C-alpha positions as a Markdown table, in Angstrom:
| # | Residue | x | y | z |
|---|---|---|---|---|
| 1 | Unk | 90.6 | 90.9 | 89.2 |
| 2 | Unk | 93.7 | 93.4 | 89.5 |
| 3 | Unk | 95.1 | 95.1 | 92.4 |
| 4 | Unk | 93.8 | 95.2 | 96.1 |
| 5 | Unk | 90.2 | 94.6 | 96.7 |
| 6 | Unk | 86.9 | 94.5 | 98.9 |
| 7 | Unk | 84.2 | 92.0 | 97.8 |
| 8 | Unk | 81.3 | 90.9 | 99.9 |
| 9 | Unk | 78.3 | 88.2 | 99.0 |
| 10 | Unk | 75.3 | 87.2 | 101.2 |
| 11 | Unk | 75.1 | 83.0 | 101.4 |
| 12 | Unk | 71.6 | 82.7 | 101.0 |
| 13 | Unk | 71.5 | 79.1 | 101.9 |
| 14 | Unk | 73.9 | 76.0 | 101.5 |
| 15 | Unk | 72.2 | 72.8 | 100.8 |
| 16 | Unk | 75.1 | 70.5 | 101.9 |
| 17 | Unk | 76.1 | 66.5 | 101.1 |
| 18 | Unk | 78.4 | 66.4 | 103.6 |
| 19 | Unk | 79.1 | 68.4 | 107.2 |
| 20 | Unk | 82.2 | 69.7 | 105.4 |
| 21 | Unk | 80.4 | 71.2 | 102.6 |
| 22 | Unk | 81.4 | 74.7 | 102.2 |
| 23 | Unk | 80.1 | 78.2 | 100.0 |
| 24 | Unk | 82.1 | 81.7 | 100.0 |
| 25 | Unk | 84.4 | 83.9 | 98.6 |
| 26 | Unk | 87.7 | 82.7 | 97.1 |
| 27 | Unk | 90.8 | 84.6 | 95.7 |
| 28 | Unk | 93.3 | 82.0 | 93.9 |
| 29 | Unk | 96.1 | 82.5 | 91.9 |
| 30 | Unk | 95.0 | 79.9 | 88.9 |
| 31 | Unk | 92.1 | 77.5 | 88.2 |
| 32 | Unk | 94.1 | 74.7 | 89.0 |
| 33 | Unk | 92.8 | 72.3 | 92.1 |
| 34 | Unk | 96.5 | 73.0 | 94.1 |
| 35 | Unk | 96.5 | 76.7 | 93.4 |
| 36 | Unk | 97.4 | 79.1 | 96.1 |
| 37 | Unk | 94.5 | 81.0 | 97.7 |
| 38 | Unk | 92.5 | 82.6 | 100.2 |
| 39 | Unk | 88.9 | 81.4 | 101.5 |
| 40 | Unk | 86.1 | 82.9 | 103.4 |
| 41 | Unk | 83.6 | 80.3 | 103.6 |
| 42 | Unk | 80.8 | 79.0 | 105.7 |
| 43 | Unk | 79.7 | 75.3 | 106.7 |
| 44 | Unk | 76.4 | 73.8 | 106.6 |
| 45 | Unk | 73.5 | 74.7 | 109.3 |
| 46 | Unk | 74.8 | 77.0 | 112.3 |
| 47 | Unk | 78.6 | 75.1 | 112.0 |
| 48 | Unk | 79.9 | 78.3 | 111.7 |
| 49 | Unk | 82.8 | 80.8 | 109.2 |
| 50 | Unk | 86.2 | 79.6 | 108.1 |
| 51 | Unk | 89.1 | 81.6 | 106.8 |
| 52 | Unk | 91.5 | 79.4 | 105.0 |
| 53 | Unk | 94.7 | 79.5 | 102.9 |
| 54 | Unk | 97.1 | 77.7 | 101.0 |
| 55 | Unk | 100.3 | 80.1 | 100.6 |
| 56 | Unk | 102.3 | 77.1 | 98.4 |
| 57 | Unk | 101.0 | 75.6 | 95.3 |
| 58 | Unk | 100.2 | 72.1 | 95.7 |
| 59 | Unk | 100.6 | 72.8 | 99.7 |
| 60 | Unk | 97.8 | 72.2 | 102.4 |
| 61 | Unk | 95.4 | 74.6 | 103.6 |
| 62 | Unk | 95.3 | 76.2 | 106.9 |
| 63 | Unk | 92.7 | 78.3 | 108.6 |
| 64 | Unk | 90.8 | 79.6 | 111.4 |
| 65 | Unk | 87.1 | 79.4 | 112.2 |
| 66 | Unk | 85.2 | 82.0 | 114.2 |
| 67 | Unk | 81.5 | 82.6 | 114.6 |
| 68 | Unk | 77.9 | 80.8 | 114.1 |
| 69 | Unk | 75.9 | 80.9 | 110.9 |
| 70 | Unk | 72.5 | 81.7 | 110.9 |
| 71 | Unk | 70.9 | 81.4 | 107.1 |
| 72 | Unk | 69.8 | 83.2 | 105.4 |
| 73 | Unk | 71.6 | 86.3 | 107.0 |
| 74 | Unk | 75.6 | 84.7 | 106.2 |
| 75 | Unk | 77.5 | 87.2 | 104.8 |
| 76 | Unk | 81.1 | 86.9 | 103.7 |
| 77 | Unk | 83.5 | 89.5 | 102.7 |
| 78 | Unk | 87.3 | 89.1 | 101.1 |
| 79 | Unk | 89.9 | 91.9 | 101.1 |
| 80 | Unk | 93.3 | 92.0 | 99.7 |
| 81 | Unk | 95.8 | 94.8 | 100.4 |
| 82 | Unk | 99.0 | 94.1 | 98.8 |
| 83 | Unk | 99.9 | 90.7 | 99.7 |
| 84 | Unk | 97.2 | 90.8 | 103.1 |
| 85 | Unk | 94.4 | 88.9 | 102.4 |
| 86 | Unk | 91.7 | 89.3 | 105.2 |
| 87 | Unk | 88.0 | 86.9 | 105.5 |
| 88 | Unk | 85.4 | 89.1 | 107.4 |
| 89 | Unk | 82.1 | 87.7 | 108.5 |
| 90 | Unk | 78.6 | 89.5 | 109.2 |
| 91 | Unk | 75.0 | 88.7 | 110.0 |
| 92 | Unk | 73.3 | 92.2 | 108.2 |
| 93 | Unk | 76.2 | 93.1 | 105.5 |
| 94 | Unk | 77.3 | 96.1 | 107.1 |
| 95 | Unk | 79.2 | 95.3 | 111.1 |
| 96 | Unk | 81.9 | 92.9 | 110.0 |
| 97 | Unk | 84.0 | 90.8 | 112.2 |
| 98 | Unk | 87.7 | 89.5 | 110.6 |
| 99 | Unk | 88.1 | 86.1 | 111.2 |
| 100 | Unk | 91.7 | 85.6 | 109.7 |
| 101 | Unk | 94.3 | 87.3 | 107.9 |
| 102 | Unk | 96.9 | 85.8 | 105.8 |
| 103 | Unk | 99.7 | 86.9 | 103.7 |
| 104 | Unk | 100.2 | 85.6 | 100.3 |
| 105 | Unk | 102.5 | 86.7 | 97.7 |
| 106 | Unk | 100.1 | 86.2 | 94.6 |
| 107 | Unk | 100.4 | 88.1 | 91.1 |
| 108 | Unk | 98.6 | 91.5 | 91.0 |
| 109 | Unk | 95.7 | 90.0 | 88.6 |
| 110 | Unk | 94.1 | 86.8 | 90.2 |
| 111 | Unk | 90.6 | 84.9 | 90.0 |
| 112 | Unk | 88.0 | 85.8 | 92.6 |
| 113 | Unk | 85.0 | 85.0 | 92.8 |
| 114 | Unk | 82.6 | 82.9 | 94.9 |
| 115 | Unk | 82.9 | 79.0 | 95.6 |
| 116 | Unk | 81.3 | 76.2 | 96.7 |
| 117 | Unk | 82.5 | 72.6 | 97.5 |
| 118 | Unk | 80.6 | 69.3 | 98.1 |
| 119 | Unk | 83.7 | 67.8 | 99.9 |
| 120 | Unk | 82.2 | 64.5 | 98.1 |
| 121 | Unk | 83.1 | 63.0 | 95.1 |
| 122 | Unk | 79.3 | 61.4 | 94.4 |
| 123 | Unk | 77.3 | 64.1 | 95.2 |
| 124 | Unk | 76.5 | 67.7 | 94.7 |
| 125 | Unk | 76.2 | 70.6 | 96.9 |
| 126 | Unk | 73.9 | 73.7 | 96.5 |
| 127 | Unk | 74.5 | 77.2 | 97.4 |
| 128 | Unk | 72.2 | 80.3 | 96.9 |
| 129 | Unk | 74.3 | 83.4 | 96.7 |
| 130 | Unk | 72.7 | 86.9 | 96.7 |
| 131 | Unk | 73.9 | 90.6 | 96.4 |
| 132 | Unk | 77.3 | 90.0 | 95.3 |
| 133 | Unk | 79.5 | 93.7 | 94.9 |
| 134 | Unk | 82.3 | 95.8 | 96.2 |
| 135 | Unk | 83.0 | 95.6 | 100.2 |
| 136 | Unk | 82.7 | 98.6 | 102.0 |
| 137 | Unk | 86.2 | 100.1 | 101.6 |
| 138 | Unk | 86.4 | 99.7 | 98.0 |
| 139 | Unk | 87.4 | 102.6 | 96.5 |
| 140 | Unk | 84.5 | 104.1 | 94.2 |
| 141 | Unk | 85.5 | 105.5 | 90.2 |
| 142 | Unk | 86.2 | 109.0 | 90.1 |
| 143 | Unk | 83.3 | 111.3 | 89.3 |
| 144 | Unk | 83.2 | 111.9 | 85.6 |
| 145 | Unk | 84.2 | 115.8 | 85.2 |
| 146 | Unk | 82.0 | 118.2 | 83.0 |
| 147 | Unk | 82.5 | 121.9 | 82.5 |
| 148 | Unk | 81.4 | 124.1 | 79.9 |
| 149 | Unk | 80.8 | 127.5 | 79.6 |
| 150 | Unk | 80.0 | 129.8 | 76.9 |
| 151 | Unk | 79.2 | 133.7 | 76.7 |
| 152 | Unk | 75.8 | 134.6 | 74.9 |
| 153 | Unk | 73.9 | 137.9 | 74.2 |
| 154 | Unk | 70.0 | 138.5 | 74.4 |
| 155 | Unk | 67.9 | 137.2 | 72.9 |
| 156 | Unk | 69.6 | 133.7 | 73.7 |
| 157 | Unk | 67.9 | 129.8 | 73.8 |
| 158 | Unk | 70.1 | 127.0 | 74.9 |
| 159 | Unk | 69.1 | 123.3 | 74.9 |
| 160 | Unk | 71.6 | 120.3 | 75.9 |
| 161 | Unk | 71.0 | 116.5 | 76.2 |
| 162 | Unk | 73.1 | 114.2 | 78.1 |
| 163 | Unk | 73.2 | 110.8 | 78.2 |
| 164 | Unk | 75.2 | 108.7 | 81.2 |
| 165 | Unk | 74.7 | 105.0 | 81.7 |
| 166 | Unk | 74.2 | 103.7 | 85.1 |
| 167 | Unk | 75.9 | 100.8 | 86.9 |
| 168 | Unk | 72.9 | 98.5 | 86.8 |
| 169 | Unk | 72.7 | 99.1 | 82.7 |
| 170 | Unk | 70.1 | 101.9 | 82.5 |
| 171 | Unk | 70.3 | 104.9 | 80.5 |
| 172 | Unk | 69.5 | 108.1 | 82.5 |
| 173 | Unk | 68.3 | 110.9 | 80.1 |
| 174 | Unk | 68.1 | 114.7 | 81.0 |
| 175 | Unk | 67.2 | 117.3 | 79.3 |
| 176 | Unk | 67.6 | 121.0 | 80.1 |
């Protein structure tokens, strides 16, 4: 992803093998294990939310926790404004509470997406995510500009067809 962003996802469930297993949204510089990153996550049960970051490649992660989690109403949100990353939590995907912010100097283009960790080398953890997409402050794409004019003399007939691809991948067919 490039530039500023605002993304959300609902963590529907987290089947953990360790009390520190986690799932959430992460922004990271590279796909290497020691990459600089910002991570808004949730722990199993009602353990709650945590926002962590690693500002130096190979350095330690630091974080802050806030609020209990009540599955399946567990929403996380990650925003970037310049070098400031903020992790958010919500019980309904509408009302948001900041968990923490950090300033990390990362490149304009970074990896952003859902992340899961078992915190175990011998067992797996499963997370179910729902409703991944842009957050409430995401800038919508500009509206298409369509303008036309014509002069006709009576009698006249006019016919037009427009096809626009909808975000869900379905085509909208309109006739006039």
